[in-house]
N, C-alpha and C positions, 0 to 999 in steps of 0.2 A: 671018063670026067668031063668035063663041060668047058666046050672052048670057044661060047660066046656069046654077048650078054643076052639074047633074045629069048633062049634055052635055061641061062641062070634066072630070069625074072621068070620067066613059067615055072620053073622048081621050086622058089621063093612064094608066088603066089600061090601054087598048088601047097603047100603047107605053112600057108599063114599062120595060122591059129599056134601052132607047136613053135615056130620059128621068135615069135611072139615072144615067148618064155625064154627064149634063150641069151644066155650077155656074154657080148666078148671082154679080154681083158687087153689092153691096150698100156704099153711103159711109156710115159710120158715124166723125164727129168729120171730119176734113181726110182721112184713106186711104180707100181702096175697099178691100172683104175678097173674097174669091172664096168662097161655101159650096158644095160640092158636094151636088148634091141625093140624100139617101141611101135617102127611102121614097115610095112612093106606095101610099097607102092610096084607101079607099071614102071617106073624111071628107075626106081632109086628106095634104099635102106635107110632108115630112119634109127640111129642108138642116141642114147639119154643118160644122163646121171644127174642126180641133184647132189648139189653140195650144199652144206647147212655152213652158215656164214661161223659158228662157232667153229667150225671142224676149218676154216680157212685161218681160221688163226690159230687154233690148236696145231694145225701141221706147220706153220711158216714161225712158231714160237720154236717147235722142235725142230729148227735145223732144215725144216724141208723146202726153201730158196726158189726150187728149181723146177720143183712139180705144178701138177693143174690148181690147186690150193692159190698157187702164188700167183700165175698165170691170169686167173680171174680175178685177183683181189688187182694188178694190176692194170687191167682193160678197166674197172669200175673206176678205179680211182684216176685213168688219166682220160677216161667219157667226155665229152662237152657235146650238151645237144647242137645241134647245126640250127642256124639258122636261116628260115624259110627267105627265100627274095619274096619284097613286099614290091608289086607293080599295080 
């Protein structure tokens, strides 16, 4: 069993190509979502998931109002561009 970050990072980097084909399932709300491991670096692992706009509305319309789709929709709706300081 790996018990420190350095050894974990080394093993990840040694297996970078194979690990980038792996998926991780993460429960969010009432659903479980599959994220692809898309990057292996010296300090971190990057996971990603593409969510289509149509899928956002289909999920919400089917009653999934606490899932990832609803969260993404809320982030987009609430976003306001920050004003830059003019000096």
